[in-house]
VEXKEVEX-277930 format. One record per residue (C-alpha): x, y, z; chain. Coordinates in steps of 0.05 Angstrom, whole numbers, plus 5000, padded with zeros to 4 digits. Example, Ala and Ser with C-alpha at 12.3 -4.5 7.8 and 13.67 -1.06 7.14 Angstrom:
residues 2
   c1   c2   c3 cadena
 5246 4910 5156      A
 5273 4979 5143      A
This chain:
residues 329
   c1   c2   c3 cadena
 5001 5000 5000      A
 5025 5072 4990      A
 5040 5112 5047      A
 4998 5175 5059      A
 5052 5218 5031      A
 5088 5187 4972      A
 5155 5221 4993      A
 5212 5230 4948      A
 5272 5184 4963      A
 5331 5222 4999      A
 5380 5183 4961      A
 5415 5225 4904      A
 5400 5210 4835      A
 5448 5245 4787      A
 5432 5256 4714      A
 5489 5252 4665      A
 5487 5331 4649      A
 5491 5343 4722      A
 5552 5305 4737      A
 5597 5364 4731      A
 5562 5391 4790      A
 5568 5331 4829      A
 5644 5333 4823      A
 5647 5408 4847      A
 5602 5395 4907      A
 5649 5336 4924      A
 5709 5384 4923      A
 5670 5433 4967      A
 5656 5377 5017      A
 5728 5358 5017      A
 5747 5431 5026      A
 5700 5441 5086      A
 5725 5374 5122      A
 5798 5393 5108      A
 5786 5462 5143      A
 5745 5432 5197      A
 5802 5377 5213      A
 5863 5425 5203      A
 5831 5482 5239      A
 5854 5528 5182      A
 5811 5587 5155      A
 5804 5576 5086      A
 5739 5614 5077      A
 5758 5650 5013      A
 5773 5585 4980      A
 5704 5554 5003      A
 5670 5618 4980      A
 5700 5621 4915      A
 5683 5548 4898      A
 5610 5557 4922      A
 5608 5615 4875      A
 5632 5571 4819      A
 5580 5517 4833      A
 5524 5570 4835      A
 5545 5596 4771      A
 5556 5532 4738      A
 5486 5510 4760      A
 5453 5568 4735      A
 5490 5558 4668      A
 5469 5485 4662      A
 5396 5498 4681      A
 5388 5563 4639      A
 5406 5522 4577      A
 5371 5454 4582      A
 5354 5417 4519      A
 5284 5388 4508      A
 5312 5321 4520      A
 5345 5342 4585      A
 5278 5368 4607      A
 5246 5302 4594      A
 5298 5268 4638      A
 5283 5318 4694      A
 5205 5302 4684      A
 5225 5230 4695      A
 5268 5237 4757      A
 5253 5186 4802      A
 5255 5239 4864      A
 5205 5283 4829      A
 5141 5296 4869      A
 5082 5251 4847      A
 5007 5258 4846      A
 4999 5236 4917      A
 5051 5287 4939      A
 5013 5344 4906      A
 4943 5319 4936      A
 4962 5313 5003      A
 5001 5378 5005      A
 4955 5421 4965      A
 4886 5395 4990      A
 4853 5376 5057      A
 4811 5321 5079      A
 4827 5274 5019      A
 4780 5215 5017      A
 4803 5166 4969      A
 4749 5124 4930      A
 4760 5059 4896      A
 4741 5015 4837      A
 4709 5022 4771      A
 4644 4979 4793      A
 4659 4937 4731      A
 4726 4902 4741      A
 4770 4923 4793      A
 4808 4980 4825      A
 4870 5007 4789      A
 4923 5036 4832      A
 4955 5077 4771      A
 4900 5126 4779      A
 4875 5149 4849      A
 4821 5199 4864      A
 4768 5221 4914      A
 4736 5281 4950      A
 4781 5333 4980      A
 4778 5409 4998      A
 4817 5469 4979      A
 4816 5526 5025      A
 4755 5498 5054      A
 4715 5485 4990      A
 4703 5415 4968      A
 4723 5389 4898      A
 4740 5322 4869      A
 4813 5307 4852      A
 4843 5252 4810      A
 4916 5236 4797      A
 4958 5187 4757      A
 5008 5155 4809      A
 5077 5125 4804      A
 5115 5087 4858      A
 5180 5101 4896      A
 5197 5027 4914      A
 5193 4967 4871      A
 5133 4944 4910      A
 5093 5009 4896      A
 5113 5010 4826      A
 5086 4942 4815      A
 5023 4954 4854      A
 5011 5014 4809      A
 5038 4986 4742      A
 5096 5043 4740      A
 5040 5093 4733      A
 5011 5063 4665      A
 4934 5060 4677      A
 4892 4996 4655      A
 4819 5008 4628      A
 4791 5004 4697      A
 4835 5061 4720      A
 4802 5106 4667      A
 4732 5076 4681      A
 4741 5093 4755      A
 4766 5163 4738      A
 4702 5175 4697      A
 4659 5146 4750      A
 4688 5192 4799      A
 4682 5253 4757      A
 4610 5241 4744      A
 4600 5237 4819      A
 4637 5304 4824      A
 4590 5333 4769      A
 4530 5304 4805      A
 4546 5348 4868      A
 4568 5410 4826      A
 4641 5402 4849      A
 4700 5423 4808      A
 4749 5372 4784      A
 4827 5375 4789      A
 4867 5322 4751      A
 4944 5311 4759      A
 4979 5279 4695      A
 5038 5237 4704      A
 5043 5178 4661      A
 5086 5148 4603      A
 5020 5125 4574      A
 4964 5074 4585      A
 4988 5000 4594      A
 4990 4972 4527      A
 4991 4896 4548      A
 4943 4840 4531      A
 4903 4854 4593      A
 4890 4924 4574      A
 4873 4902 4506      A
 4824 4850 4529      A
 4789 4899 4574      A
 4783 4947 4519      A
 4834 5007 4534      A
 4823 5046 4473      A
 4744 5047 4482      A
 4757 5065 4557      A
 4797 5125 4536      A
 4755 5141 4479      A
 4692 5145 4527      A
 4731 5189 4578      A
 4748 5240 4520      A
 4674 5240 4498      A
 4642 5242 4567      A
 4695 5295 4602      A
 4675 5339 4542      A
 4605 5342 4571      A
 4617 5348 4643      A
 4579 5410 4666      A
 4629 5429 4721      A
 4697 5464 4716      A
 4757 5417 4699      A
 4830 5433 4710      A
 4885 5389 4691      A
 4960 5395 4713      A
 5017 5359 4675      A
 5068 5349 4728      A
 5118 5298 4699      A
 5104 5260 4641      A
 5041 5269 4595      A
 5048 5211 4548      A
 4993 5201 4492      A
 4926 5181 4502      A
 4944 5155 4572      A
 4946 5231 4593      A
 4892 5254 4551      A
 4843 5204 4580      A
 4839 5249 4644      A
 4853 5317 4610      A
 4795 5340 4572      A
 4797 5404 4609      A
 4778 5476 4611      A
 4849 5491 4631      A
 4915 5453 4626      A
 4973 5475 4663      A
 5044 5445 4658      A
 5100 5449 4705      A
 5165 5479 4672      A
 5204 5412 4665      A
 5140 5369 4646      A
 5124 5350 4574      A
 5059 5333 4542      A
 5060 5293 4476      A
 5019 5249 4426      A
 5078 5200 4434      A
 5142 5190 4476      A
 5206 5209 4442      A
 5232 5138 4447      A
 5168 5114 4411      A
 5175 5169 4359      A
 5248 5150 4345      A
 5230 5077 4338      A
 5181 5098 4288      A
 5219 5149 4247      A
 5292 5127 4257      A
 5280 5051 4273      A
 5324 5064 4336      A
 5308 5091 4403      A
 5379 5123 4408      A
 5350 5180 4365      A
 5302 5199 4423      A
 5334 5266 4435      A
 5326 5285 4363      A
 5254 5262 4366      A
 5241 5305 4424      A
 5263 5366 4389      A
 5219 5346 4329      A
 5158 5337 4371      A
 5165 5408 4403      A
 5152 5380 4471      A
 5171 5440 4512      A
 5121 5479 4558      A
 5133 5541 4516      A
 5114 5507 4451      A
 5047 5480 4480      A
 5031 5547 4503      A
 5042 5577 4432      A
 5002 5521 4401      A
 4942 5534 4450      A
 4948 5463 4483      A
 4964 5493 4550      A
 4945 5555 4587      A
 5001 5564 4637      A
 5069 5545 4658      A
 5082 5533 4730      A
 5156 5551 4749      A
 5197 5500 4783      A
 5259 5515 4828      A
 5328 5513 4798      A
 5345 5439 4780      A
 5275 5413 4781      A
 5211 5404 4827      A
 5249 5351 4868      A
 5297 5404 4891      A
 5243 5441 4930      A
 5180 5412 4927      A
 5141 5458 4973      A
 5154 5515 4931      A
 5124 5480 4870      A
 5065 5456 4917      A
 5051 5529 4932      A
 5056 5554 4861      A
 5010 5498 4838      A
 4956 5513 4892      A
 4959 5588 4874      A
 4946 5571 4799      A
 4892 5523 4815      A
 4854 5577 4857      A
 4866 5629 4805      A
 4837 5590 4747      A
 4781 5564 4790      A
 4757 5632 4808      A
 4749 5648 4736      A
 4715 5581 4712      A
 4669 5586 4775      A
 4639 5654 4742      A
 4617 5613 4680      A
 4550 5578 4670      A
 4549 5507 4653      A
 4530 5526 4580      A
 4590 5575 4575      A
 4636 5521 4606      A
 4616 5470 4551      A
 4620 5520 4497      A
 4688 5545 4514      A
 4715 5472 4528      A
 4692 5453 4458      A
 4718 5513 4422      A
 4783 5501 4459      A
 4794 5432 4432      A
 4767 5449 4365      A
 4820 5504 4354      A
 4877 5462 4369      A
 4916 5439 4305      A
 4884 5497 4262      A
 4935 5523 4213      A
 4936 5565 4146      A
 4976 5555 4083      A
 5009 5616 4046      A
 4993 5618 3970      A
């Protein structure tokens, strides 16, 4: 079972492009230890090295490639949906099962309150440990996960509650069990019925936003995305396997897919980028939780002023406008 808060592991995990920082920080630790043991004042050297580390860190994270941002989005210490739910909302009461087959732990949801106001929250959940990952299928939902999510969303609509969903999946599970239980149909029904829900819906992409697996709970009035998250029709590896017949071209595929949050804003797929601390959300989760909470409250304030008819019209127009282009003669 998942703990109440699925806390990020404290063990360090270094990405390839972060290794120069690791060496500098190792040198800094050795310098501090030498100063302590020899009782010699080398504060000037320590200060100079700290400044060098700070400068190098800013330089690395100010010039990230799209692929490097994807690696940060997949960082194992990154906050997951339960971290956001338990940090932003109060009184979370999880509900289980799709009433048809079973309870998929890759999607969790239930009632909660935000600043005293009730709402319904749903999140795609990954695990920290091997056992947790097996329990939630590494964050890749089965059909029953999407059917559970829709059941909960319709329950939220019944009580006129706003809906908030957290997106973090590499994609829906593509195995035999999923196909036997009609994964494509489950996602398609969610797309159709979410478009009809007469209550405000906000989706936040907090890590990976892979294909229909993400879209299955993201037909929303607002899509917000974290600075180092991505939202795409296919993973870079999948795209590389199709176009170049080799997954090693994933970095090139990431650039071709225009996965950066800035491109999503430009294309009208997302409405807001939520900033992250330097180095990623895992560096200071509490800052990201507060920023995400502020964004949810701000957008809910606007959406609550709309009538159900206005909500549906704007949601329909929002998705119909995605992909519109013009050709110059």
